Structure formats: structure tokens, C-alpha cells
SERO-4910 file (N, C-alpha, C, O; in steps of 0.05 Angstrom, whole numbers):
BEGIN
 pado doro    nc1    nc2    nc3   cac1   cac2   cac3    cc1    cc2    cc3    oc1    oc2    oc3
  Met    A    140   -148   -382    131   -120   -383    101   -120   -379     87   -135   -392
  Pro    A     90   -103   -362     61   -102   -358     47    -95   -384     58    -81   -401
  Val    A     23   -104   -386      8   -100   -410    -17    -83   -405    -26    -81   -382
  Gln    A    -27    -70   -425    -51    -54   -423    -74    -70   -434    -72    -82   -456
  Ala    A    -96    -70   -420   -120    -84   -430   -141    -64   -439   -136    -40   -441
  Gln    A   -165    -75   -445   -186    -58   -454   -193    -36   -435   -189    -38   -411
  Ala    A   -205    -15   -445   -215      8   -430   -194     22   -414   -200     35   -394
  Gly    A   -168     19   -422   -147     34   -409   -140     25   -381   -126     39   -367
  Val    A   -148      1   -373   -140    -10   -347   -112    -21   -351   -107    -38   -368
  Leu    A    -93    -11   -334    -65    -18   -337    -56    -40   -318    -68    -44   -297
  Gly    A    -35    -54   -326    -22    -74   -309    -25   -102   -319    -42   -108   -335
  Ser    A     -6   -119   -310     -6   -147   -319    -30   -162   -309    -36   -184   -320
  Asp    A    -45   -151   -290    -69   -164   -280    -95   -153   -293   -117   -159   -283
  Ser    A    -92   -136   -313   -115   -122   -325   -138   -140   -333   -161   -132   -332
  Ala    A   -132   -164   -342   -153   -182   -350   -172   -189   -327   -196   -194   -331
  Ala    A   -162   -189   -303   -178   -195   -279   -199   -173   -274   -219   -178   -260
  Cys    A   -195   -149   -285   -214   -127   -282   -233   -124   -305   -252   -109   -303
  Ser    A   -228   -139   -326   -246   -136   -349   -269   -156   -346   -265   -179   -339
  Gly    A   -292   -147   -352   -316   -164   -351   -323   -173   -323   -338   -192   -319
  Gly    A   -312   -159   -302   -319   -166   -275   -308   -192   -265   -320   -204   -247
  Ala    A   -287   -202   -277   -276   -228   -270   -269   -231   -241   -280   -248   -227
  Gly    A   -250   -215   -231   -243   -215   -203   -234   -241   -192   -232   -261   -207
  Pro    A   -229   -244   -166   -229   -221   -148   -205   -203   -155   -182   -213   -158
  Ala    A   -210   -178   -157   -190   -158   -164   -197   -131   -155   -220   -126   -147
  Ile    A   -178   -113   -155   -182    -85   -148   -175    -68   -172   -154    -70   -184
  Arg    A   -194    -50   -179   -188    -30   -199   -184     -4   -184   -203      6   -171
  Ala    A   -160      7   -185   -154     32   -171   -153     54   -192   -135     55   -209
  Asn    A   -171     73   -190   -172     97   -207   -155    118   -192   -162    127   -171
  Val    A   -132    125   -204   -113    143   -191   -115    171   -203   -116    174   -227
  Ser    A   -116    191   -185   -116    219   -194    -95    235   -179    -84    225   -159
  Gly    A    -90    259   -188    -72    277   -174    -42    272   -178    -26    280   -161
  Leu    A    -35    259   -200     -6    254   -205      8    280   -208     -2    299   -220
  Lys    A     32    282   -197     49    306   -198     58    311   -227     60    333   -236
  Asp    A     65    289   -240     74    290   -268     71    263   -281     60    244   -268
  Arg    A     80    260   -305     77    234   -319    104    221   -324    111    213   -346
  Thr    A    121    220   -303    147    208   -304    147    181   -289    129    175   -274
  Gly    A    168    165   -293    173    141   -278    153    119   -282    143    114   -304
  Glu    A    146    106   -259    127     84   -260    107     86   -237    112     99   -217
  Leu    A     85     72   -241     64     70   -221     64     41   -210     69     22   -225
  Lys    A     57     39   -185     58     12   -172     35      9   -153     28     28   -138
  Leu    A     23    -15   -153      4    -23   -133     15    -47   -118     27    -65   -131
  Glu    A     13    -47    -92     21    -70    -76     -2    -78    -58    -15    -61    -46
  Leu    A     -6   -104    -56    -28   -115    -40    -16   -132    -18     -1   -151    -23
  Tyr    A    -22   -126      7    -11   -139     31    -34   -152     47    -57   -145     44
  Pro    A    -26   -170     65    -46   -179     85    -55   -155    102    -38   -137    107
  Ala    A    -79   -155    111    -90   -132    126    -86   -135    156   -105   -138    171
  Asn    A    -60   -136    164    -54   -136    192    -29   -119    197    -12   -116    179
  Glu    A    -26   -109    222     -4    -91    228     23   -104    224     42    -91    214
  Ala    A     26   -129    230     52   -143    228     62   -145    200     86   -144    195
  Asp    A     43   -148    181     51   -153    153     49   -128    135     61   -128    113
  Phe    A     35   -108    144     31    -84    127     58    -70    123     72    -63    142
  Leu    A     65    -66     97     90    -53     88    115    -69     95    137    -59     93
  Lys    A    112    -94    102    135   -112    107    148   -119     80    135   -120     60
  Asp    A    174   -124     81    189   -131     57    176   -155     43    170   -175     56
  Asp    A    171   -153     17    158   -174      3    173   -201      4    160   -222      5
  Arg    A    199   -200      5    215   -225      7    209   -239     33    207   -264     33
  Asp    A    206   -224     54    199   -236     80    171   -248     80    167   -270     90
  Leu    A    152   -234     69    125   -244     68    123   -270     52    111   -289     61
  Ile    A    136   -270     29    136   -294     12    150   -318     26    141   -340     25
  Lys    A    173   -312     39    188   -332     53    171   -344     76    173   -368     82
  Glu    A    154   -328     88    137   -337    110    111   -350    100     94   -357    115
  Gly    A    108   -352     73     85   -364     61     60   -346     62     37   -356     60
  Lys    A     64   -320     64     41   -302     65     37   -289     37     55   -288     21
  Phe    A     13   -280     33      6   -267      8     19   -240      4     21   -224     23
  Phe    A     28   -235    -20     38   -209    -28     36   -208    -59     42   -227    -72
  Arg    A     27   -185    -69     25   -181    -98     33   -153   -105     26   -134    -91
  Arg    A     47   -150   -128     55   -123   -138     51   -122   -168     57   -142   -182
  Ile    A     41    -99   -177     41    -94   -206     55    -67   -210     52    -49   -194
  Arg    A     69    -65   -233     83    -41   -241     76    -34   -269     73    -52   -286
  Val    A     73     -9   -275     68      0   -302     82     27   -307     85     43   -288
  Pro    A     92     31   -331    103     57   -337     81     78   -335     58     72   -341
  Thr    A     87    101   -325     67    122   -322     57    130   -350     73    138   -366
  Pro    A     30    129   -355     21    137   -381     25    167   -385     23    182   -366
  Gln    A     30    175   -409     36    203   -416     12    221   -414     15    245   -411
  Ser    A    -12    209   -416    -36    225   -415    -60    207   -408    -58    183   -408
  Gly    A    -82    220   -403   -107    205   -398   -111    196   -369    -94    199   -352
  Ala    A   -134    185   -365   -141    174   -339   -124    150   -332   -114    136   -350
  Val    A   -119    146   -306   -102    124   -297   -119    105   -280   -129    112   -259
  Ala    A   -121     80   -290   -134     59   -276   -116     35   -276   -107     26   -297
  Leu    A   -110     25   -252    -92      1   -249   -109    -22   -238   -128    -18   -223
  Cys    A   -101    -46   -245   -115    -70   -236    -95    -88   -222    -72    -93   -232
  Ile    A   -103    -99   -199    -87   -119   -185   -105   -141   -175   -126   -136   -164
  Lys    A    -96   -166   -179   -112   -189   -171   -108   -194   -141    -87   -189   -129
  Ala    A   -130   -204   -129   -129   -214   -101   -132   -244   -103   -145   -254   -121
  Pro    A   -120   -259    -84   -122   -288    -85   -151   -298    -80   -159   -319    -91
  Asn    A   -165   -284    -63   -193   -291    -55   -207   -266    -46   -194   -246    -40
  Pro    A   -234   -267    -46   -247   -244    -33   -238   -242     -4   -232   -262      9
  Gly    A   -238   -218      7   -229   -214     34   -218   -187     39   -221   -169     23
  Arg    A   -206   -183     62   -195   -158     70   -165   -157     65   -150   -176     72
  Tyr    A   -155   -135     52   -127   -132     45   -119   -103     52   -135    -87     59
  Ala    A    -93    -98     49    -82    -71     51    -70    -64     24    -53    -79     13
  Leu    A    -78    -41     13    -69    -33    -14    -53     -8    -13    -61     12      0
  Leu    A    -29     -8    -26    -11     15    -27     -7     23    -56     -1      5    -73
  Phe    A    -10     48    -63     -3     59    -89     22     76    -86     23     91    -67
  Thr    A     41     73   -104     64     91   -104     69    101   -133     65     87   -152
  His    A     79    126   -134     88    138   -160    118    140   -157    128    159   -145
  Asn    A    132    122   -169    161    121   -169    171    140   -191    176    131   -213
  Arg    A    175    165   -184    182    186   -203    211    184   -212    217    192   -235
  Asp    A    229    175   -195    257    176   -202    268    151   -215    291    150   -222
  Gly    A    251    131   -218    259    106   -232    275     87   -215    282     65   -225
  Arg    A    281     93   -191    296     74   -173    275     57   -159    252     65   -156
  Asn    A    283     33   -151    264     15   -139    264     17   -109    262     -3    -95
  Lys    A    265     41    -99    264     46    -70    248     72    -67    253     92    -81
  Phe    A    229     73    -48    213     97    -44    231    120    -34    245    117    -14
  Asp    A    230    142    -48    245    166    -41    225    186    -30    210    198    -45
  Phe    A    226    190     -5    209    208     10    207    236     -3    186    248     -3
  Trp    A    229    245    -13    231    273    -24    220    275    -52    213    297    -60
  Val    A    218    253    -67    211    255    -95    185    240   -102    168    251   -116
  Asp    A    181    216    -91    159    199    -99    133    206    -85    132    220    -65
  Gly    A    111    195    -96     85    199    -85     73    173    -76     83    151    -83
  Ala    A     52    174    -60     39    151    -49      9    156    -45      1    180    -46
  Gly    A     -6    135    -42    -35    139    -36    -47    112    -27    -36     91    -31
  Phe    A    -70    115    -14    -85     92     -3   -115     95     -9   -124    117    -15
  Pro    A   -130     73     -7   -158     74    -12   -174     94      6   -194    106     -3
  Ser    A   -165     99     30   -179    117     48   -176    146     40   -193    163     47
  Asn    A   -155    153     25   -149    180     17   -145    199     41   -147    223     38
  Met    A   -139    188     64   -132    204     87   -105    217     82    -88    205     70
  Lys    A   -102    242     92    -76    255     89    -54    240    104    -58    233    127
  Leu    A    -33    234     90    -11    218    101      5    233    122     14    221    142
  Gly    A      9    259    118     25    274    138     54    266    137     65    261    116
  Arg    A     66    266    161     95    261    163    102    234    177    125    228    181
  Thr    A     82    219    184     87    194    198     84    170    179     74    172    157
  Arg    A     94    147    189     91    122    174     61    117    170     45    120    189
  Pro    A     52    109    146     24    103    142     13     82    161     27     63    168
  Lys    A    -12     86    168    -25     67    186    -42     47    170    -51     53    148
  Leu    A    -45     23    181    -60      2    167    -88     11    159    -97      5    137
  Asn    A   -102     26    177   -129     33    171   -132     51    146   -153     53    135
  Met    A   -110     64    138   -110     80    114   -111     63     89   -121     72     68
  Ala    A   -101     39     91    -97     21     68   -117     -1     65   -118    -14     44
  Val    A   -133     -7     85   -151    -30     85   -172    -27     64   -185     -6     60
  Ile    A   -177    -49     49   -198    -50     29   -210    -78     29   -196    -98     31
  Asp    A   -237    -78     28   -251   -104     27   -256   -111     -2   -269    -95    -17
  Val    A   -246   -134    -10   -248   -143    -38   -270   -164    -40   -270   -184    -26
  Gly    A   -288   -159    -58   -310   -178    -63   -302   -199    -84   -279   -200    -92
  Pro    A   -321   -216    -92   -315   -237   -112   -310   -226   -140   -298   -240   -156
  Gly    A   -320   -202   -146   -316   -191   -172   -293   -170   -172   -272   -175   -160
  Val    A   -299   -147   -184   -279   -125   -185   -287   -104   -165   -309    -92   -167
  Thr    A   -270    -98   -146   -275    -77   -126   -261    -52   -137   -238    -52   -144
  Val    A   -276    -30   -139   -266     -5   -150   -260     14   -127   -277     18   -109
  Thr    A   -237     27   -128   -229     47   -108   -217     71   -122   -204     67   -143
  Asp    A   -220     94   -111   -208    119   -122   -186    127   -103   -190    130    -79
  Ile    A   -162    131   -114   -138    138    -98   -128    165   -107   -122    168   -131
  Lys    A   -125    184    -89   -113    210    -95    -84    209    -87    -77    205    -63
  Ala    A    -66    212   -106    -37    212   -101    -29    235    -83    -40    257    -85
  Gln    A    -10    230    -65      0    250    -47     30    252    -49     44    232    -53
  Tyr    A     41    276    -45     69    281    -48     78    299    -24     61    313    -12
  Leu    A    104    299    -18    114    316      3    109    345     -3    115    355    -25
  Arg    A     97    359     16     89    387     13     99    403     37     82    411     53
  Gly    A    124    407     39    135    424     61    134    410     88    134    386     90
  Leu    A    132    426    108    132    417    136    107    400    143    108    385    162
  Gly    A     86    404    129     61    389    135     62    360    126     44    344    134
  Gly    A     82    352    112     84    324    103     71    319     77     68    337     60
  Phe    A     62    295     73     49    286     48     20    296     48      6    295     67
  Ala    A     12    306     24    -16    315     20    -21    314    -10     -2    315    -26
  Pro    A    -46    314    -18    -53    315    -46    -44    342    -58    -44    362    -44
  Leu    A    -38    342    -83    -32    367    -98    -59    379   -107    -79    365   -107
  Asn    A    -59    403   -114    -84    416   -124    -83    418   -154    -84    440   -165
  Asn    A    -81    394   -167    -80    394   -196   -101    373   -206   -111    358   -190
  Gly    A   -106    373   -231   -126    355   -242   -115    330   -254   -131    315   -266
  Asn    A    -89    325   -252    -78    301   -265    -88    276   -253    -80    254   -262
***
């Protein structure tokens, strides 16, 4: 079960974000639709072929992949930590798994990336997710996005 570390940073990798240990990413997430389900960060190689590829395939091919999951906190600010193997360029995906199933549900779940570009109705592009990770803790702010009618995914206008 993921653990919570000091200063409210969530996830089994939270120690990597405390005291600037790194290399790690601290993702400050805002705009949650509600406080249900679980939150997830996934870190992929930063190339088109591997971005959003099934983790089992990446691991089988000897490529880097990391995921952290935490229950959605009932209140307060949300900061998640995920370790990177080395400083460098990666692709980071945030998802809000609201329905509790381990598969992204387009109609229910939320997503976000470091660029905070509007996702719209198409498959996310690599440039939306790329993040450069330094030797310490790299901090990024991610605005959660949810399906909003015909326009596709967009941030909600709430303060969560």
C-alpha cells in the first residue's frame, strides 16, 4: 500500500521528494472533479514509440517504466512523488481513476500532463507529457482534465 511522507507528499516514492533527494518528480495536482477512487502517476521513456505503451511490454523489452498509486485524499492539497532512474527526459501521465477499475474509462476518469495543454478528443501527444528531470526533485503543476461534452477533455472550473 502506498505510504504518505512528510509535508503531505503522497506515494510509495515520497521519500525521494523529501529533502531534495531525487531524482524524482513532485507533481502538484489541482482541479480534481471529486475525492473518489485513486490517483496515479506513470513515468515513460520520452519517445513516441514508448509513450503510453503497455507497461508489461516496456518491461519485457528492458525499458524503463514506473507507476505509483495512492487513494485519493479526502481533503487538502494533492502532491504526488515518483522516482526517476536518472536525471533526463521522461513522459509523465497523471490519471484520476474515479471508478476504481484498473482501466482508463474515457467517460468517468480524469487525466493530466505537465504541459497542462487541453487534451481535447484525441489521443494525447508526447509533447504534452515531456518533463526534464534534474538530479534533485523536479516540481510540476498538473491541472486534472475530464470529459466535458463535445469539446473533449478540459479542466473543470473548480478549486479542488
